[in-house]
N, C-alpha and C positions, 0 to 999 in steps of 0.2 A: 323700710328704713326711715327713721325720723330724721329731721334736719340736724338735731343734736348728735345723733349717731354718725351721720355722714360727715359732719365737721370733725368729730373725733377721729374717724378713720382717715380722712384726708390729712389732718394734722399729724397723725402718726407716720404717714408715708412721706411727709414733707421734710425728710432728713435723709441724707445719702446712705448711711449705714442701714437704717431701718428699711429703706426701699430695696437695698441689695438683699437683705435678709428675706423680705417678703417675696421678691422675685425668685430667689433660690428655693424657697419653700413651695412656691407655685410650680416650679420646674420639677420638683420632687414629689408632687401630689400623686396619689393620695397617701403614699407611705410616710411622707414627712422625713425629718432628719433629727438625729440627736444633737444635743448642744455641742458635743465634741466635734462632730462632722461639720456643723455650721461654722464653728470657730476656725477649723482647719481650712475649709474652702474659702472663707472670706478673710482669713488672717486677722481676726479680731481678738484682742485679749479678753479673757473670761469676764472680768468685771464690766467691760464696755458692752460685750455681747449680752450679758445678763440685764443690764440697764435697758438696752434696746428691745430685747424680747419681752420684758415686763411692760414697756410702753405699748408694744403691738398687741399683747394679750389684753391689757386694760381697754384698748380701743376696739377689741373684738375682731381684730384682723387675723389672729392666729389662735390655735388651741394648743393645749399642752396636756400630756398624760404621762404618768409615771410608768416606766417599764423596768422593774427591778431597781437597779441603782441609777438608771438613766432617765432623763426627761426627753420625750419625743415631741417635737413641735410640728404642727401641720397648718 
């Protein structure tokens, strides 16, 4: 991992909601969770959750894959 990657990852986790999302996904590894389940468990509105998941994805902290109509994050 390069210094730039490490800084991006740490910056992504330096926010309460993103850290909670990451912890939840780690607890549910390797299966991951759909967006709906993440929102339900953390009681986050969809736009807020989408914003944080995008930040975690861009930092390389989570992956996403399409499952029919749903997105599964790991």
